[in-house]
N, C-alpha and C positions, 0 to 999 in steps of 0.2 A: 787543224780543227775539222771535226767530222760531225755530221748530222745523220741520225738514223730516223728514217721516215717510215710511216705505215704505208704499205703498198696500195691499200685501197682508199684510204681517206687523205693521204698526203700529210697527215698530222706528224709533227716532230715528236718522236718518242724518246730520243736521247741526244745529247750533244757531249762531245769530249774533245779535249785538246791534249796534245802530247808533244814531247821533245825527245830527242835522241842524243845520248852522250856516251862517252867511255867513262865508266865508273870502276875504279880499281882494275883497269885493263879489260873490262867486260863490256861488250856492246849492250847498252841498256836503253829501254824505253821508259820514259818518265811520264806518268799520268799527271798532267798539270791541273786538270779539272774535268769532272764528269757530272752530268745530271741526267737522271733517268726518270721518266714519268712513273709515278706510283703504280699505274695500271699495268706496267710491264716489268717492274722490279722483280727479280728472282727468276726471270724467264730466259736468262742467257743474253740479255742486251749488252752487258759489259763485254762478254766474250765476242759477241757479234761485231760490235763497233771497234774493239781493240784489234781484232783480226785485220782490219783495214790498215791500221797504223803499223802493225808489226811487220818487220822485214827480216833481218838476220838476228835481231836481238833475242837473247835467251834469258835476259834479266829484265824484270818489269818492277819499277819502283813507284810507290805512291805515298803521299802523306795524308793521314786521315785521323779522324776521331770517331769514325762511323764503323761499327763492327760489321755492318752489311757490306761495306766496301771491302773490308778485309776478307770476308767470306767470298765475295765475287772473285777476288784475286786468287784466293785459295782454290776455288773450283777451276780456275783457268790454268793454274800452274801445278807442277808435280810436288813442289815444296814451297812453303811460305814462312817468312820470319818477320817479326819475332814470334817465338813460341815460349813455352814454359822452360825449355832447355836452353843452355848456353849455345849461342850460334857458332858455326865454324868461323875461323878467322877470315876467310874470304867474304863472308856475309858482313862481318863487322867492318871490313875495309870498304865494301860497297856502301854500307850505311854512313860511314864517316865521310866518304866523298860526296854522297848524296846530301848530307847535312851541310857540307861546305858549299855545294851548289846552291842550296836553299838559304845560305847565310844564317844557319842556326846551329845549335849544339844539342846533340842527342846523348842521353846516358847510355850505359853499356847494354841496355835492353832495347834501345831504339826509341825511347820516349823523349819528346821535346816538350819541356815544361813551358806553358804559357805561349805556345806557338801561335794560336789564333786570338789570344787575349780573353776569350770567353767561349761559351758554347756556340759553335758555328751554325747549329740547327735550331729551329723553333722549339723542338722538344728532343729529349734524349733519344738517340737512335739505339735500338737494341737488336740483338740476335741471340737466340737461345744457346747456340754453340759457342759463339765468339765473345759475347759480353763478359763471361767469367774470365777469359784470358785478359781482356782489357783491365779488369779489376785486379788481376794478379800482377799485371805490369805496373800497377800504380797510376793508371791514367785517370786524371781528374779533368773531364771534359768541360766542367763548369768553369774551370780556370783556364780553359783554352788549350789544354794539353793535346798533343797528337802523337801518333806513332809513325816512324819511318818504316814502311813495309817494303820488303823485298820478296819478290816471287821469282822462282826459277822454272823455266820451261823445260829444262833438261837437268840431268844429274850434274852436280857441281864439277865432277871429274871430266865431264864432256864439254864444259863451257870453254 
């Protein structure tokens, strides 16, 4: 668990918890939970706090129904899945093992139906670039759907 504090006021700006696992033979960092103050969202807080947790892992996984979290991971990694395209087999293998770790079942696009039971947030989170992808994936966040997101810090051939 990590806390990100404002250097001047000592206010907590973000908190995050992580686990490390081998998923499909790849060293993987799993984002178990993260909360970022609205006043610093979109300013690199996810990257800053994740840098502390990252060691040799080239794969970062998170479960989310928030397109802003997907975007944060997308900005942190060189490639992020799911996308509108069919993922490489290595990504599907990572998603399958990640789903097993979470004790859930994801469809072929990485969507877990009813994962949270309902909308996890007070209001629907949106992101202009990512929300259309969530719609394309068939994500119904009001029924608690989530996506198992896999980000790669390097080209898959170099993992």
